[in-house]
N, C-alpha and C positions, 0 to 999 in steps of 0.2 A: 650866338650860333643858331642858325635856322636849319631845321631838318624838314625836307619836303618828301612826302610819301606818295609814290605812284602806285595806285591799285589797279591792276588790269581788269578789263571787262570779264565777268559781269560786275556791276557796282552794287554797293549796299548803301541805302539812305538811312541816316541816323538823325533823329531830331536834334536841332542845334541847341535846344535848351538843356541837353545833357552832354556837355563837352567831354567830361571824363569817361562817360559811358561810350561816347563815340570813339575816343582814342583807344580804349580797351577793345572795342569791337573790331577796329581796324587791325590791331595787332593779332587778334584771334583769327581774323579773316586771312591775313598774310600767312600765318602759321598753317592754317587749313589748306591753303593753296601752294604750300612750299614746294611740293613735288612737281606741280603742273605749271606754276608761274614763278617769276622772279619779282620780288619786291625791291624795286629800284629806289635808291635814295641819293640825296645830294649832301655832301659834307664839305664844309668850307668852300662852297661855290663850285665844286668839281664833282661830276657824276662818277659814282663807283660802279664797277662792273661785277657780274657774278663771278665767284671763285671758279677757276678752271683747274682741273687736276691733270697733270702730265701723265700720260700712259706709256708703258714700254713699247718699243717698236718691234717688228718681227726680227728674228735672228738672220744674220747674213754671214758669208764667208770672208775671211781675210787672213793675214799672217801677222805674227808678232815677233819682235826682237827686243833687245834691251840695250840701254846705254848707261855708262857710269859704273860705279862699283857698289858694294853693299851699303856704303854710307849715304848714297843718293845725293851726294854733294853736287854732282854734275847737273842735277835737276833743278837746283835753286835758281831763281830768276825766271828765265824762260821767256818765250815770245809773248806770252799772255800778260806778263808784267806783275805777277803775283808776289814777286820778291821772295822772301824766306818762307818756304812752303810749310815749315814746322810752325813758325810764329803765326801764320795766317790760316792755319787750320786744315791744310790739305795733306800734310804728312808725306809719306813715301808712296802711297797708292795713287800714283799719277802716271800720265802717259803723254808722249808727244805724238801728234797726229800727222799723217801724211797730208800734203797740201790739198788733196782731193777731199779729205774730211775736215781740214782746218778751216776752210771757207773764209779765207782772208781775216781770220781772227774772230769771226762771229761764232765759232764753235768753242771758244774758250769757256771753260766752266761746265761744259756738258759732261754727263756721266755715262759710263758704259759698264755692262756686265760682259766679261770676256772669259770664254772657256776654251781650254786646250782641246784640240780636236784631231783624232785619228793620227796620233804620233806616239811612238814608243817613249818619248821624253815626257809625256803627260803624267801628272800624278792623278791616279784614278780616284782617289778619295777627296779631290777638290772639285766641286761642281763648277765653280767660276770664281773670278775675282771681280771686284768693283773698283773702277778707277775714275779719276777726274782728268779732263784734258787741260793741261797747263802749259804746253809747249808745242812747237812746230818741228816736225821731222822734215828737213828740206830735201829736195831731189838731189841725187848724185848722178849727173848725166854722164860721168866717166865710166859708170858701171851699167850693165844691162839690168833691166827691170826685174828679171828673174834670177839675177846673179850679183847681188850687192847693192843694186839701186832699188832697194825695197820700197822706198818712199816716192819713187818716180810716179807722176801721173800716168795713167788714171787709177793706179793701185790704191785700194783702201788698206792702210797699214798702221799698226800700233807699235811705236817704239817705247817700251815701258821702262820704268825705273827698275834697276836690277832687283831690289828687295821684293817688289810685287811680282815680277816675272818668276822669281824663285819660289813663290807661293804655289804656283800651279804647274811648273815644268822644270826639268833639269836644265840649269843654265848653260851647261856645256853644249847643249843642242844648238844654241845660237839663234835659231829661228824655228818657229813651230806654226802649223796651221791652226787657226782659231775660228770659233763662232762668236759673234758679238751682237749686241743690241743696245740701243739707247734706253736708259732707265731714268726715273726721277732722281734728282739730287736731293738727298736727305740732309738738310742743314739745320743746325741749332741756332736759334736767334734770328735776327733780321739781316738784311743786306748790309754790307759794309762798304764805305766809300773812303778810299785813301786819296787825300788831296795833294796835288802838286801844282806848280806854276807860280804865278805872282798876282799882284793886284789887278792886272789887266788881262790875264790869261789863266783860266782855270782848267787843269788837267785832272781827271778823276779816274782812278782805277776801281772797278766795281768787283767786289768779292763776296763770297759766301752766298751765292745766288742759288735758291732752291728751285724746285720744279724742273723745267727744262734746262736750267743752269745757264742759259744764254740770254743775251741782250741784243735787241735790234736797234733801239733808239733810246735817247734820253733827252730830257729837258731839265734845265735848272731854273730856279726862281729865287731871287734875293728878296729880302724883306722890303726893298724899295724898288723892285722891278716886276715886270710881268714875266711870263714864261719865255725862256730863251732856249732855242734849239741848240743842242750840242752835236758836233760832228764826230764821227768815229775816227779816232787817231790810229790805233793799232791794237790788236789783241783785245784785252778787256778794258781799254781806256777810251774815254770820251772827253772832248775839249770844248770850251766856250771862250770866245774872245770878247770878254765883257769885264766891266769894272764891278766886282762883287765883294771887295774887301769891306770889313766892318758891317756885313749884313748876314742875317740868319739865312741859311741855305736849305731849300727843299728840292726834291728831285721827283721827276715823273719818269718811270722806267717801263719800257714795253718789251715783253718776251719775244725773242726771234721765232721760237717754235710755235707757241700758243697764241701769239699776238695779244696776250692779256696785258693790260696796263695797270700798274699800281702806283700810289703816291706815297712818298716818304717825306712827311712834313717836318720841317724844322730840325733836320738831322744835325747840321753843324751850327753852333751858336755864332753870334756876331764876332766873337773873339777867335774864330777858327784860324788855324795856321797850316801852312804847307808842311808835309812830312808827318801829319797826324791822320789817324783813321777814325771815322765816326760811324756809329751803328744806328740803323733804323729799327723800328719795331714792327716792320712788315716784311714779308717775303712771298715768293711764289710757292706753289704747292705741287 
């Protein structure tokens, strides 16, 4: 493994007769300039980027309803393709987004703080709830946008699981005005990749994404291939029409919001199988 260090101007000249001293001085120099400069490095032949932190967005107005019952069984699956939300770590604190917010599936995995706003149904002691987008609330063109067609464009609307709706408002109200904002997704562990398809077509559901929670693009690399661009299938899934069986798989993932790119090396072993989920040791922040 070769590690190449780029030291931004100004430079420091170290006598070549003292290689260990030179290396120590380089590390000290990078540390000293940590706030003002980025020490770029190359790992396994790919450039790494500086870590970016996703910041909350401003608050905005919308409305919220709920679907399903107290068991949240109606929320399982969903348009994002996360399957069993309990098994995959999302639980009941989830929401279906109106198509204006869903963004053709690119908003899958995004996280929001939602607070009940100026309604007698609001619980005053609950400042907000935090939810993850796992589903689409489709338009209902047979109803007016202000009378039943709550998810019709261009409305920003949140159709919440009933358990999380009941945390901040009386469920009998049916619909309440809310304030909402995007917030970082706090995830434990690395990004997870659930594999589907066959030896000639790889379909990957991307889960447990931290930071902005969203993905704009992906590439896959087999142990005997170069990087292969994956196309967005739907929701949180990406596909590649390539022969990748019996190869170790690595992924290059780019955040939709931050445009940050990270590499998940050797996530799935050469013995990978469809129907299984593999975890990386990296995530967005």
